[in-house]
TORKOLFI-519474 format. One record per atom (N, C-alpha, C, O): x, y, z; residue in three letters; atom name. Coordinates in nm, 2 decimals. Layout:
X,Y,Z,Ala,CA
...
//
This chain:
-4.70,9.32,3.50,Met,N
-4.76,9.33,3.63,Met,CA
-4.79,9.48,3.66,Met,C
-4.70,9.56,3.66,Met,O
-4.91,9.51,3.70,Gly,N
-4.95,9.64,3.73,Gly,CA
-4.93,9.67,3.88,Gly,C
-4.90,9.58,3.96,Gly,O
-4.95,9.80,3.91,Leu,N
-4.93,9.84,4.05,Leu,CA
-5.03,9.77,4.14,Leu,C
-5.00,9.74,4.26,Leu,O
-5.15,9.75,4.10,Ser,N
-5.25,9.69,4.18,Ser,CA
-5.22,9.54,4.22,Ser,C
-5.26,9.49,4.32,Ser,O
-5.15,9.47,4.12,Lys,N
-5.12,9.33,4.15,Lys,CA
-4.99,9.32,4.23,Lys,C
-4.98,9.22,4.30,Lys,O
-4.91,9.41,4.23,Asn,N
-4.78,9.40,4.30,Asn,CA
-4.78,9.50,4.42,Asn,C
-4.77,9.62,4.40,Asn,O
-4.80,9.44,4.54,Lys,N
-4.81,9.52,4.66,Lys,CA
-4.68,9.58,4.71,Lys,C
-4.68,9.66,4.80,Lys,O
-4.57,9.53,4.65,Asn,N
-4.44,9.58,4.70,Asn,CA
-4.39,9.71,4.63,Asn,C
-4.28,9.75,4.65,Asn,O
-4.48,9.77,4.54,Trp,N
-4.43,9.88,4.47,Trp,CA
-4.40,10.00,4.56,Trp,C
-4.30,10.07,4.54,Trp,O
-4.48,10.01,4.67,Lys,N
-4.45,10.12,4.76,Lys,CA
-4.32,10.10,4.84,Lys,C
-4.24,10.20,4.86,Lys,O
-4.29,9.98,4.88,Glu,N
-4.17,9.95,4.94,Glu,CA
-4.05,9.98,4.85,Glu,C
-3.95,10.03,4.90,Glu,O
-4.06,9.94,4.73,Arg,N
-3.95,9.96,4.63,Arg,CA
-3.93,10.11,4.61,Arg,C
-3.81,10.16,4.61,Arg,O
-4.03,10.18,4.60,Ala,N
-4.02,10.33,4.58,Ala,CA
-3.96,10.40,4.70,Ala,C
-3.88,10.49,4.69,Ala,O
-4.01,10.36,4.82,Leu,N
-3.95,10.42,4.94,Leu,CA
-3.80,10.38,4.96,Leu,C
-3.73,10.47,5.01,Leu,O
-3.76,10.27,4.91,Lys,N
-3.62,10.23,4.92,Lys,CA
-3.54,10.33,4.83,Lys,C
-3.43,10.37,4.86,Lys,O
-3.60,10.36,4.71,Val,N
-3.53,10.45,4.62,Val,CA
-3.52,10.59,4.68,Val,C
-3.42,10.65,4.68,Val,O
-3.64,10.63,4.74,Val,N
-3.64,10.77,4.80,Val,CA
-3.54,10.78,4.91,Val,C
-3.47,10.88,4.92,Val,O
-3.54,10.68,5.00,Asn,N
-3.45,10.69,5.12,Asn,CA
-3.31,10.67,5.08,Asn,C
-3.22,10.71,5.16,Asn,O
-3.28,10.62,4.96,Gly,N
-3.14,10.61,4.92,Gly,CA
-3.09,10.73,4.84,Gly,C
-2.97,10.72,4.80,Gly,O
-3.17,10.83,4.82,His,N
-3.13,10.94,4.74,His,CA
-3.17,11.07,4.81,His,C
-3.29,11.09,4.83,His,O
-3.08,11.15,4.85,Lys,N
-3.10,11.27,4.93,Lys,CA
-3.20,11.37,4.86,Lys,C
-3.29,11.42,4.92,Lys,O
-3.19,11.39,4.73,Gly,N
-3.27,11.48,4.66,Gly,CA
-3.41,11.43,4.64,Gly,C
-3.51,11.50,4.66,Gly,O
-3.43,11.30,4.61,Lys,N
-3.56,11.24,4.59,Lys,CA
-3.63,11.24,4.73,Lys,C
-3.76,11.25,4.73,Lys,O
-3.56,11.22,4.83,Lys,N
-3.62,11.22,4.97,Lys,CA
-3.68,11.36,5.00,Lys,C
-3.79,11.37,5.06,Lys,O
-3.60,11.46,4.97,Lys,N
-3.64,11.60,5.00,Lys,CA
-3.77,11.63,4.92,Lys,C
-3.86,11.69,4.97,Lys,O
-3.77,11.59,4.79,Val,N
-3.88,11.62,4.71,Val,CA
-4.01,11.54,4.76,Val,C
-4.12,11.60,4.77,Val,O
-3.99,11.42,4.80,Tyr,N
-4.10,11.33,4.85,Tyr,CA
-4.16,11.40,4.98,Tyr,C
-4.28,11.40,4.99,Tyr,O
-4.07,11.44,5.07,Glu,N
-4.12,11.50,5.19,Glu,CA
-4.19,11.63,5.17,Glu,C
-4.29,11.66,5.23,Glu,O
-4.14,11.70,5.07,Ser,N
-4.21,11.83,5.03,Ser,CA
-4.35,11.80,4.98,Ser,C
-4.45,11.87,5.01,Ser,O
-4.36,11.70,4.89,Tyr,N
-4.49,11.66,4.84,Tyr,CA
-4.58,11.61,4.95,Tyr,C
-4.71,11.63,4.95,Tyr,O
-4.53,11.54,5.05,Gln,N
-4.61,11.49,5.16,Gln,CA
-4.67,11.60,5.24,Gln,C
-4.79,11.59,5.28,Gln,O
-4.60,11.71,5.26,Glu,N
-4.65,11.82,5.33,Glu,CA
-4.75,11.90,5.25,Glu,C
-4.86,11.94,5.30,Glu,O
-4.73,11.92,5.12,Lys,N
-4.81,12.01,5.04,Lys,CA
-4.94,11.93,4.99,Lys,C
-5.05,11.98,4.99,Lys,O
-4.91,11.81,4.93,Asp,N
-5.02,11.74,4.87,Asp,CA
-4.99,11.59,4.87,Asp,C
-4.92,11.53,4.79,Asp,O
-5.05,11.52,4.97,Pro,N
-5.02,11.37,4.99,Pro,CA
-5.05,11.29,4.87,Pro,C
-4.99,11.19,4.84,Pro,O
-5.15,11.33,4.79,Lys,N
-5.19,11.25,4.67,Lys,CA
-5.07,11.26,4.57,Lys,C
-5.04,11.16,4.50,Lys,O
-5.01,11.38,4.56,Met,N
-4.90,11.40,4.47,Met,CA
-4.78,11.32,4.51,Met,C
-4.71,11.26,4.43,Met,O
-4.76,11.31,4.65,Ala,N
-4.65,11.22,4.70,Ala,CA
-4.67,11.08,4.66,Ala,C
-4.57,11.01,4.63,Ala,O
-4.80,11.03,4.66,Glu,N
-4.82,10.89,4.63,Glu,CA
-4.80,10.87,4.48,Glu,C
-4.74,10.77,4.44,Glu,O
-4.83,10.97,4.39,Glu,N
-4.81,10.96,4.25,Glu,CA
-4.66,10.96,4.22,Glu,C
-4.61,10.89,4.13,Glu,O
-4.58,11.03,4.30,Tyr,N
-4.44,11.03,4.29,Tyr,CA
-4.38,10.90,4.32,Tyr,C
-4.29,10.85,4.25,Tyr,O
-4.43,10.83,4.43,Leu,N
-4.39,10.70,4.46,Leu,CA
-4.42,10.60,4.35,Leu,C
-4.34,10.51,4.32,Leu,O
-4.54,10.61,4.30,Lys,N
-4.58,10.52,4.19,Lys,CA
-4.48,10.53,4.07,Lys,C
-4.44,10.43,4.01,Lys,O
-4.45,10.66,4.04,Phe,N
-4.36,10.68,3.93,Phe,CA
-4.22,10.62,3.96,Phe,C
-4.16,10.55,3.87,Phe,O
-4.17,10.64,4.08,Leu,N
-4.04,10.59,4.12,Leu,CA
-4.04,10.44,4.12,Leu,C
-3.93,10.37,4.10,Leu,O
-4.15,10.38,4.15,Ser,N
-4.15,10.23,4.16,Ser,CA
-4.14,10.17,4.02,Ser,C
-4.09,10.06,4.00,Ser,O
-4.18,10.24,3.92,Lys,N
-4.17,10.20,3.78,Lys,CA
-4.04,10.24,3.72,Lys,C
-3.98,10.16,3.64,Lys,O
-3.99,10.35,3.76,Gln,N
-3.86,10.41,3.70,Gln,CA
-3.77,10.45,3.81,Gln,C
-3.75,10.57,3.83,Gln,O
-3.71,10.36,3.88,Pro,N
-3.62,10.40,3.99,Pro,CA
-3.50,10.48,3.96,Pro,C
-3.44,10.55,4.04,Pro,O
-3.45,10.47,3.84,Asp,N
-3.33,10.53,3.80,Asp,CA
-3.35,10.67,3.73,Asp,C
-3.26,10.73,3.67,Asp,O
-3.48,10.71,3.73,Ala,N
-3.51,10.84,3.66,Ala,CA
-3.45,10.96,3.72,Ala,C
-3.43,10.96,3.85,Ala,O
-3.41,11.05,3.64,Val,N
-3.35,11.18,3.69,Val,CA
-3.43,11.29,3.62,Val,C
-3.50,11.28,3.52,Val,O
-3.42,11.41,3.69,Tyr,N
-3.50,11.53,3.64,Tyr,CA
-3.65,11.50,3.62,Tyr,C
-3.70,11.51,3.51,Tyr,O
-3.71,11.45,3.73,Ile,N
-3.85,11.42,3.73,Ile,CA
-3.93,11.54,3.75,Ile,C
-3.90,11.63,3.83,Ile,O
-4.03,11.56,3.66,Ser,N
-4.12,11.67,3.68,Ser,CA
-4.27,11.63,3.65,Ser,C
-4.29,11.52,3.60,Ser,O
-4.36,11.71,3.69,Trp,N
-4.50,11.69,3.68,Trp,CA
-4.55,11.74,3.54,Trp,C
-4.53,11.86,3.52,Trp,O
-4.61,11.66,3.46,Asp,N
-4.67,11.70,3.34,Asp,CA
-4.82,11.73,3.36,Asp,C
-4.89,11.64,3.37,Asp,O
-4.85,11.86,3.37,Ser,N
-4.99,11.89,3.41,Ser,CA
-5.09,11.85,3.29,Ser,C
-5.21,11.83,3.32,Ser,O
-5.04,11.85,3.17,Asp,N
-5.13,11.81,3.06,Asp,CA
-5.17,11.67,3.07,Asp,C
-5.28,11.63,3.04,Asp,O
-5.07,11.58,3.10,Arg,N
-5.09,11.44,3.11,Arg,CA
-5.14,11.40,3.25,Arg,C
-5.20,11.29,3.26,Arg,O
-5.12,11.48,3.35,Gly,N
-5.15,11.45,3.48,Gly,CA
-5.07,11.34,3.54,Gly,C
-5.12,11.25,3.62,Gly,O
-4.94,11.34,3.52,Arg,N
-4.85,11.24,3.57,Arg,CA
-4.71,11.29,3.57,Arg,C
-4.68,11.39,3.51,Arg,O
-4.62,11.22,3.64,Phe,N
-4.48,11.25,3.64,Phe,CA
-4.41,11.20,3.51,Phe,C
-4.45,11.09,3.46,Phe,O
-4.31,11.27,3.47,Val,N
-4.23,11.23,3.35,Val,CA
-4.08,11.26,3.39,Val,C
-4.05,11.34,3.47,Val,O
-4.00,11.19,3.32,Ala,N
-3.85,11.21,3.34,Ala,CA
-3.79,11.26,3.21,Ala,C
-3.67,11.28,3.20,Ala,O
//
């Protein structure tokens, strides 16, 4: 199931973000600086909610853990 088919991906990701102090701070920082990057962060967390040490891979143009 892809993100476009499953509309609950954002809700799942926000649940992960709100349940983790560090991820929430990072998400809020992205929201202020670059809202598109904040959405990409949520997409990543919806697929991999248990990921740690998340970073942006500029070569691939996506988040990696």
